[in-house]
C-alpha positions as CSV (number, residue, x, y, z in Angstrom):
1,M,15.9,2.0,7.9
2,K,14.5,5.5,7.3
3,D,14.3,4.7,3.6
4,Y,12.1,1.8,4.4
5,Q,9.9,4.0,6.5
6,K,9.5,6.6,3.7
7,H,8.6,3.9,1.2
8,L,6.2,2.3,3.7
9,E,4.4,5.7,4.2
10,K,4.3,6.3,0.5
11,L,2.8,2.9,-0.2
12,R,0.2,3.3,2.5
13,A,-0.7,6.8,1.2
14,D,-1.0,5.5,-2.4
15,A,-3.2,2.6,-1.2
16,A,-5.5,5.0,0.7
17,E,-5.7,7.2,-2.4
18,C,-6.6,4.2,-4.6
19,R,-9.2,3.2,-2.1
20,L,-10.8,6.6,-2.2
21,V,-10.9,6.7,-6.0
22,C,-12.4,3.2,-5.9
23,D,-15.1,4.3,-3.6
24,L,-15.9,7.4,-5.7
25,A,-15.7,5.7,-9.1
26,T,-19.0,5.2,-10.9
27,D,-17.6,3.0,-13.7
28,P,-17.5,-0.6,-12.5
29,K,-14.2,-1.3,-14.4
30,K,-12.5,1.7,-12.8
31,R,-13.8,0.7,-9.4
32,E,-12.5,-2.9,-9.9
33,M,-9.1,-1.6,-11.1
34,F,-8.6,0.8,-8.2
35,D,-9.8,-1.9,-5.8
36,R,-7.1,-4.2,-7.1
37,L,-4.5,-1.5,-6.9
38,A,-5.4,-0.6,-3.3
39,L,-5.1,-4.3,-2.3
40,H,-1.8,-4.7,-4.1
41,L,-0.3,-1.6,-2.6
42,T,-1.5,-2.6,0.8
43,S,0.1,-6.0,0.3
44,L,3.4,-4.4,-0.7
45,A,3.3,-2.1,2.3
46,D,2.7,-5.1,4.6
47,Q,5.7,-6.8,3.0
48,V,7.9,-3.8,3.6
49,E,6.8,-3.5,7.2
50,L,7.5,-7.2,7.7
51,A,11.0,-6.7,6.2
52,M,11.6,-3.8,8.6
53,L,10.5,-5.8,11.6
54,E,12.7,-8.8,10.6
55,A,15.7,-6.4,10.0
56,G,15.2,-4.9,13.4
57,K,15.4,-8.3,15.0
58,Q,18.7,-9.2,13.5
59,P,21.9,-8.1,15.5
């Protein structure tokens, strides 16, 4: 379970970094790309978190 937690933290950190780059980008294409990356990484983190919760419910 600790591996999941490490991956979850990394995904959340990477998503936050992409969001920051998106907010600072002046090129519209870069802004759009980093926005998509942030959304995708956030979605992946949500899925890992859900898997952790489901695994914790099982005996």
